[in-house]
N, C-alpha and C positions, 0 to 999 in steps of 0.2 A: 734634241736632248736638252739644249739650253732653254727652249720654250717650256719644256716639261718641268724643269727645275724652277723656273719663275712662277709657273702655275702653282706648284707645291708650296712655295714660299708665301704666295698670296693667300692660299687657303689656310695655312697655319697662322698667318697674321690676323685673318678674320676670326678664326676660332679663338685666338688668344685675346683679341679685343672683346669678343662676346663674353668670355670668362671673366674678364676684368669688370665689365658692366654688370654682370650678374652678381659678382662678389660685392661690388660697391652697392648694388641695390639691396642685397641681403644685409649689408653692414650699416644701412642708414637708420637713423632714429626717427620713429613715427609715433603719433598719438593714435592709439587704436579706438578709444571711445572716451566719453566724458559724461559726468552727471553733475549738474543738468546738461542736457545737450544744447547745441547752439540754437537759439531762438525759442527756448522753452519759456513758458509762462507759469505763473502761480507757484514760483519757488518759495521756499521758506524764508521768513524774515529773521526769525531767531536762529542763531548759529548758522549764518549763511556760509556756505562752503562749496567748493567745486572739486570733484574727484576726477583725476586723470589716470588712465591706464596706457602705458607705453609698451612697445614691442621689445624693449631692452631694459636692463636694470639701470636705474638712475639714482640709486641710494648710497653710492660710495661716499664715505665720510669726507674724503679729500675734495670732492666736487660739490658738497652740499652748500657751502657758502656761496659759491659762484652760481649754482643752479637756483638757489633761493632768490637771488636778485633777478632771475629771468622771468619771474611771475609778478603780475601787477593787476589790481582790480580798481576800476574807475567807475564812478556814477555817471548818470547822463549829464550832470553839471560839470563834468571834467575833473572833479576832485578825487584824489586817491583815497582808497580805503585801506587802513592799516591791516596787514595780513600776517599770518604765520604759515610757513610751509612745513608740513608734516610728512614724514616718510614712514611707510608701513614696514615694520620689521618682518612681518610674515609674507609680504608680497613686495619684493624689491623693485618691481616694475610699476608700482602704484605711488602716486603723490596726491596729497590732500592740501588744497589752498583754502585756509579758513580766515574769515574776517575777524580781526582782533580789535574789539572795541571795549577793552577792559577799563579804559579811562573815560569812556562816554563822549569822547571828542568827535566821533564819526558814527552816528547812529544810522543803522540801515533803515531806509524809508520804505513804506508800503507802496505797492503799485508803481514801482520805479524801475528803470532800466539800468542794468549794470553790465560791465564787460570785463572779462578776464583776458589779459594779454600775456602770451607766452612768447618769449624772445627766441629768435633763430639761433642764438648762442647757447641754448640749453644743450648740455653734453651728457652722453651716457657713460657708464662705467668703462666701456670699451674705447671711449674717445670720439664716438660719432656724434655729430651735431645735428640739431633739428633742421637747420638749413633754411628755414623760412618762418616768418612771424605768423602766429595763430591768434585769432580773436574768437572768443566764445561769448555770445550775448545772451542774456536771460533777463526776465522781468519778475520782480517779487510780487507776491499775492496781495490782494486788497482784503485785509482781514475784516474791515467794517462791512464791505459788501458780502463777504462770505458769511458773516454773522447774520446779516439780514436775510440771506437766502436760507440759512439754517432755520431761523425763526419762522420764515414763511412756510417751510416744509413742515415744521412742527405744528403750525396752525392748521395746515391742510390735513395733517394726519389726525389731529384731535377732532377736527371738524368731521372727517370721515367716520371716526369712531362714534361720535355723537349721533351722526345721521343713521348709521347702521343699528346702533343701540335703540334709537327712537323707533326705527321701523320695526325692529324685532318686538319691542314692547307693544307697538300698535297691533301687530299681527296676533300677539298673545291675547290682547284685549278683544280683538275681533273673534278669535277662536272661542274665547270664554263666552262671549255674547251669543255665538252660534250654538253653543251647547245648551243654552237656556231654552226651556220649552215655551213656545208661543201660546199664550192663553188668550183666546178670542171667544167671545160669546157668539155662538153660531146664529142665534135668533136675532141679536142686534145687528150682526154683520149682514144677515140676509135682508133685514129690514132696510139697512143703509144702502146696500148694493142692488137690491131687487132680485137677488139670486135665491135659489131654494136652499133650505137648511142642509139638504143632502150634499149639494155642491160645495157648500162652505166646509162641511165636515170632511168631505173627500179631499179638498184642497189642503186642509190642516193635516190630515193623515199623510198626504203626499210630501208635505214639507217636513213632517217629523221623520219620515223614512229617509229623505235626502240628508237631513242633519245627522241621523243615526249612522248612515252609511259613511258620511264624511268623517264623523268622529271615530268610527271603527278603522277607517283607513289611516287616520292620523295616529291612532293608538298602535296599529300594527307597524307603521313606519317608525314610531318612537321605540317600540320594543325591539325591532330589527336593528336599529342603530345602537341601542344599549347592548344587545347581544354581540354585535360586531366589536364594540369597544371592549366588552368583557373578554372576548376571545383574543383580541389583539394584545391587551395589557394584562390579562389575567385578573381573577377576582379572588381576593383574600377573604377567607371565612373569619368573621369576628368571633373571638373566643372570650369567655369570662376571665376576669383577673385571676392570675395564678395558674391558668391553664395554658399549656403549650402544645403546639401541633408537631407531630413527628412523622417521618416518612413511613415507618413500619414498626411494629411492636418488637421490643428487644428484651431478652431476659435480664433480670436484675444483676446477674453475675458479670455482665459486661461492664457495669459501673463499679464492680468490686464488692457488691453486697451478697448476702447469703439468705436463702429461704429455708424454712423448716416446714415440712408437710404436717398435716394433722395427726397421722398415725405415729410419725416419728416423735412428735412432741408428747403424745400420750405415753409412748413407751419410755421416754426419758423421765417423764413425771413419775411413772410407776417405779422405775429403777431408783430414783432418788428417795421415794417413800420407803421402799424395801431396805435401802441402806440405813435410813433413819431408824427403822424398826430393829434392824440387827444391832445397831449401836445401843439402843435402849435395852435390848435383851442382854447384851454383854454387861452393861452396868448393873442390871438386876442380879445376874449370876455372881458378880463379884461381891455384892453385898451379902 
């Protein structure tokens, strides 16, 4: 019985210790991710900053002064960079460490290494500490080199455009020259080559047939492409000035107007004429 009780006590102690460890692990303060990440290159020179996301809130006003002292940025020369620590009101687990060079005393250099140091004494709103120092290293971009790369890309792009434009123009000139009829005097050519006039004429006809076939294929290809583009984008019919295209005919009453047919107009005209005659007859009778 006594051994059984001891065993039960040991099991309870083990379970209690495990719960304490799990609770402590859940209560620890950790950095989930940063931007830039450790070792990142080509970070921005202007408005240099590091964004950190924690697993707990670190935005409590009573802790901000102490927590702001837990951050520090140094260059590869060991000099400190003036910073401001900003807390995100919409995300209490986020902190932004920004290089503060308002007086121009510590200008951020290009293609240089910087390190953000986070102290182990950083504390969360629940009182949990980071517990270990963290270093995040990053390198700023070389703007001069990036500009040269950009200019080289622009030169390559314009060079490619010039090449393809020139090739297209050359093909158009070749096509135009192919369309021209070759005029050769068969008698002179026969005398020059020693061939018969019939052979020269047959060769010319064969060349003409080839050129005509080639031109017809090019024309058919061009028309097919135009038809495809017209079907894809639609083709608007050009109308003279003052003319407008409608989907379907509509009566004038839709726009609030009124129409009078020919018979109705004639009847109204006769009625008005009869009324005038009646008025004139009444005047004559009075006299």
